[in-house]
Backbone bond lengths (Angstrom), bond angles and torsions (degrees), N, CA, C in turn:
res aa  C-N    CA-C-N  psi(-1)  N-CA   C-N-CA  omega(-1)  CA-C   N-CA-C  phi
1 M - - - 1.448 - - 1.536 108.46 -
2 P 1.336 118.38 120.30 1.462 121.02 -179.61 1.534 111.87 -63.73
3 K 1.345 115.17 143.80 1.461 121.76 179.30 1.521 109.65 -100.36
4 V 1.333 115.44 131.42 1.459 121.59 179.62 1.530 108.71 -121.44
5 L 1.315 116.47 128.29 1.457 122.43 172.82 1.513 107.53 -96.50
6 V 1.334 117.03 122.13 1.462 122.50 179.74 1.523 107.97 -110.21
7 V 1.331 116.14 123.21 1.458 122.01 -176.33 1.525 109.07 -121.70
8 D 1.339 115.82 112.99 1.461 121.10 179.39 1.516 108.43 -159.26
9 D 1.333 116.95 142.44 1.461 120.73 -179.16 1.523 113.27 -92.84
10 Q 1.320 118.05 2.10 1.466 121.80 176.50 1.526 108.22 -97.52
11 P 1.340 117.96 107.90 1.474 120.72 -174.64 1.529 114.40 -56.06
12 E 1.329 117.62 -39.28 1.471 119.96 -177.80 1.521 110.97 -66.86
13 L 1.315 116.60 -43.19 1.461 120.63 179.44 1.523 110.88 -68.27
14 L 1.315 116.21 -39.63 1.465 121.19 177.77 1.525 110.16 -60.03
15 E 1.320 116.68 -43.65 1.466 121.45 179.09 1.527 111.00 -65.71
16 M 1.336 117.75 -43.63 1.467 121.48 -179.82 1.522 110.58 -60.85
17 M 1.347 116.45 -45.42 1.459 119.25 -179.57 1.527 110.99 -66.93
18 T 1.324 116.85 -40.34 1.464 121.06 -179.82 1.518 111.12 -60.85
19 V 1.316 116.95 -50.71 1.469 121.24 -178.97 1.528 110.54 -62.61
20 G 1.317 117.15 -45.31 1.467 120.40 -179.69 1.516 112.65 -61.83
21 L 1.322 116.48 -43.65 1.463 120.53 179.22 1.523 111.80 -66.68
22 E 1.333 116.93 -41.36 1.464 119.91 178.55 1.526 110.89 -63.86
23 L 1.328 117.60 -41.65 1.462 120.70 177.54 1.528 111.63 -64.58
24 A 1.330 116.65 -27.34 1.464 121.13 178.61 1.531 111.78 -84.25
25 G 1.335 116.84 -0.64 1.454 119.98 174.61 1.517 116.10 99.66
26 Y 1.320 117.34 14.55 1.452 120.39 179.05 1.524 110.64 -98.97
27 Q 1.330 115.98 148.71 1.455 121.73 170.82 1.528 105.80 -88.20
28 V 1.334 117.33 129.60 1.457 120.78 -172.08 1.522 111.45 -122.32
29 C 1.334 115.47 135.07 1.457 121.08 166.34 1.525 106.04 -123.40
30 T 1.332 116.06 155.07 1.458 119.65 -172.91 1.523 111.60 -130.68
31 A 1.328 114.47 160.79 1.456 122.78 173.73 1.522 107.74 -149.72
32 A 1.342 116.02 147.01 1.456 120.64 -176.78 1.526 113.77 -106.61
33 D 1.338 117.96 -1.44 1.458 120.73 176.65 1.526 109.77 -155.73
34 G 1.332 115.43 173.73 1.453 120.64 -175.87 1.517 114.95 -59.76
35 P 1.344 118.78 -52.34 1.461 119.28 -179.88 1.533 113.10 -59.63
36 A 1.315 117.01 -40.08 1.474 120.23 177.81 1.528 110.65 -65.91
37 A 1.329 117.07 -34.12 1.471 120.68 178.11 1.517 111.09 -64.60
38 L 1.317 117.17 -42.20 1.469 120.57 179.55 1.524 110.57 -64.56
39 L 1.321 116.97 -41.79 1.459 121.13 178.20 1.531 110.60 -64.66
40 A 1.339 116.79 -45.83 1.463 120.94 -179.60 1.526 111.16 -63.12
41 A 1.323 117.28 -38.62 1.465 120.37 179.16 1.522 110.73 -65.23
42 A 1.320 116.30 -41.06 1.464 119.96 179.48 1.524 111.72 -66.45
43 Q 1.326 116.45 -35.83 1.460 120.39 -177.63 1.518 113.61 -81.36
44 S 1.331 117.37 -36.00 1.464 119.41 -171.40 1.521 114.57 -98.13
45 G 1.332 117.98 -21.75 1.461 119.67 -177.28 1.515 111.71 57.37
46 P 1.358 117.81 62.05 1.467 119.95 -174.52 1.527 112.72 -68.39
47 D 1.332 114.16 153.48 1.460 121.21 173.45 1.523 111.03 -86.35
48 L 1.345 116.16 -18.74 1.463 122.85 -178.81 1.522 107.90 -154.85
49 V 1.336 116.43 145.39 1.463 122.02 175.43 1.519 108.49 -121.14
50 I 1.332 116.17 129.24 1.462 122.38 171.34 1.518 105.18 -105.50
51 L 1.321 116.66 118.78 1.458 121.58 -169.02 1.518 112.16 -126.35
52 D 1.336 115.79 121.38 1.458 120.93 171.94 1.522 108.30 -72.80
53 F 1.312 117.37 135.86 1.459 121.06 -177.36 1.521 112.08 -71.19
54 N 1.325 117.62 -46.58 1.467 122.28 -174.74 1.518 110.75 -97.09
55 M 1.334 114.76 100.01 1.466 119.78 -179.21 1.514 110.03 -141.41
56 P 1.330 116.48 159.32 1.466 118.62 175.89 1.529 110.66 -71.56
57 G 1.312 115.92 148.27 1.456 119.72 173.40 1.510 114.55 106.24
58 L 1.313 118.27 -55.90 1.466 122.29 -178.01 1.520 109.29 -147.58
59 S 1.323 116.74 148.33 1.461 120.13 176.56 1.523 110.25 -72.28
60 G 1.311 116.24 161.43 1.460 121.07 179.52 1.516 112.76 -58.69
61 A 1.332 117.38 -43.85 1.469 120.39 -178.64 1.525 111.03 -66.25
62 C 1.339 117.28 -43.43 1.475 120.30 178.55 1.525 110.18 -63.36
63 L 1.317 115.77 -43.19 1.460 119.93 -178.54 1.528 110.88 -66.03
64 C 1.328 117.80 -39.40 1.476 120.71 176.91 1.523 110.66 -57.61
65 A 1.320 116.11 -48.19 1.465 120.02 -178.25 1.525 111.10 -63.33
66 S 1.320 117.24 -42.27 1.465 120.70 179.59 1.520 111.35 -67.48
67 L 1.320 117.03 -40.84 1.464 120.47 179.19 1.519 110.90 -65.31
68 Q 1.323 117.98 -35.63 1.465 121.03 177.49 1.522 110.61 -60.16
69 Q 1.325 116.68 -38.89 1.455 120.70 179.25 1.523 111.27 -69.75
70 I 1.335 116.70 -38.80 1.466 120.65 -176.05 1.529 111.76 -82.03
71 A 1.340 116.23 -46.05 1.467 120.84 -172.76 1.531 112.77 -91.97
72 G 1.303 117.66 0.70 1.461 120.54 176.13 1.511 113.30 62.74
73 Q 1.320 116.52 -119.97 1.458 122.59 -173.94 1.528 114.30 -84.55
74 A 1.333 117.49 2.53 1.471 119.65 -178.98 1.524 109.87 -63.15
75 P 1.331 117.72 122.90 1.462 119.90 177.45 1.527 110.68 -66.10
76 I 1.332 115.36 152.72 1.457 121.87 178.27 1.519 108.53 -116.80
77 L 1.326 115.68 125.84 1.465 123.41 174.04 1.520 106.69 -103.14
78 L 1.310 116.63 110.73 1.454 122.86 -178.75 1.519 109.01 -86.06
79 I 1.341 116.58 132.53 1.464 120.92 176.21 1.526 108.50 -124.54
80 S 1.327 116.61 140.43 1.456 120.59 177.55 1.514 110.13 -169.84
81 G 1.302 114.24 151.48 1.453 119.58 174.14 1.513 111.86 -110.59
82 M 1.340 116.62 -8.16 1.459 119.41 -173.52 1.520 114.48 -127.09
83 A 1.288 119.57 -0.05 1.464 120.82 -178.46 1.525 110.05 -69.33
84 T 1.317 115.03 141.57 1.464 120.10 176.01 1.527 109.03 -79.59
85 A 1.318 115.60 166.70 1.463 120.32 177.98 1.532 110.23 -59.50
86 E 1.319 117.37 -38.45 1.467 121.02 179.47 1.528 110.80 -66.09
87 E 1.337 117.40 -41.40 1.465 120.90 179.39 1.522 111.13 -66.02
88 I 1.315 116.61 -40.31 1.466 120.35 177.84 1.518 109.39 -63.77
89 H 1.330 116.61 -44.88 1.461 120.87 179.02 1.528 110.82 -59.83
90 A 1.332 117.29 -44.09 1.467 121.03 179.67 1.528 110.68 -62.61
91 S 1.323 117.04 -38.61 1.468 120.33 179.53 1.521 111.24 -69.92
92 L 1.305 117.03 -38.55 1.467 119.74 176.61 1.523 109.97 -65.81
93 Q 1.319 116.77 -38.17 1.470 120.43 176.75 1.528 111.08 -66.82
94 A 1.353 116.49 -30.61 1.468 121.29 -178.34 1.522 112.57 -82.35
95 G 1.330 117.73 -6.75 1.454 118.16 174.71 1.511 117.56 135.80
96 A 1.331 119.10 -10.57 1.466 119.54 177.48 1.526 109.29 -68.51
97 Q 1.346 116.80 140.68 1.465 120.63 -179.55 1.524 113.31 -95.25
98 E 1.324 116.70 -29.37 1.464 120.98 -175.18 1.519 109.31 -140.25
99 Y 1.332 115.05 160.63 1.460 121.78 177.09 1.520 108.46 -134.04
100 L 1.322 115.99 135.04 1.466 122.05 177.07 1.519 107.60 -130.46
101 R 1.329 115.77 123.53 1.477 121.05 -177.70 1.529 110.45 -81.04
102 K 1.338 115.23 134.68 1.464 122.31 172.90 1.519 107.89 -81.57
103 P 1.293 119.97 148.09 1.465 126.38 -6.88 1.524 110.33 -77.03
104 F 1.311 115.51 153.10 1.455 121.00 179.51 1.524 108.58 -136.56
105 E 1.320 114.57 159.45 1.456 120.75 175.06 1.523 108.50 -85.08
106 L 1.314 116.81 149.26 1.459 121.12 180.00 1.525 111.18 -56.78
107 V 1.314 117.82 -37.91 1.466 120.80 -179.64 1.533 110.87 -62.72
108 Q 1.337 117.67 -34.87 1.463 120.39 177.16 1.531 110.14 -64.73
109 L 1.318 116.41 -43.87 1.456 120.81 178.46 1.524 110.62 -61.71
110 L 1.323 116.80 -47.79 1.463 120.77 -178.57 1.528 111.68 -62.63
111 D 1.326 117.33 -36.87 1.463 120.66 176.85 1.525 110.81 -61.73
112 R 1.325 116.99 -46.08 1.462 120.90 -179.95 1.519 111.41 -65.72
113 V 1.328 116.22 -41.13 1.477 120.82 178.39 1.518 109.87 -61.64
114 D 1.323 117.70 -47.02 1.459 122.02 179.93 1.531 110.78 -57.83
115 V 1.323 117.59 -45.49 1.458 121.60 -179.80 1.525 110.57 -61.54
116 L 1.324 116.75 -46.91 1.470 120.28 -177.74 1.530 111.59 -67.02
117 I 1.313 117.16 -40.45 1.476 120.69 179.44 1.527 110.16 -66.10
118 N 1.326 117.36 -39.81 1.454 120.95 -178.32 1.521 113.19 -72.74
119 Q 1.336 117.77 -14.22 1.459 120.97 176.23 1.523 111.98 -80.70
120 L 1.338 116.93 -12.74 1.474 120.19 -177.63 1.515 111.38 -68.80
């Protein structure tokens, strides 16, 4: 069962993604800020990271680069509703593979997760 680390500071969205991913057959661990995400990645060894761009603790680009070092080849799916084009570009340059704009439907998230997991 693939492991997915979901990082978001919005509790309702974090819960929605967690439940949806678990129902789709993924093992899920979560974090609500940058430092917790780095710790969770080191402990769980995720196969995929879903990362909110705007969170307390670390910027999306910094967190992408740090997660790449910790999680190795795990793809990063960046999610945000407020990131600028420059911020998205910087995060993609720092290691994120995909971007999904908030708000999104759960089926859109699951489609992107499936594609990224199947590329491993």
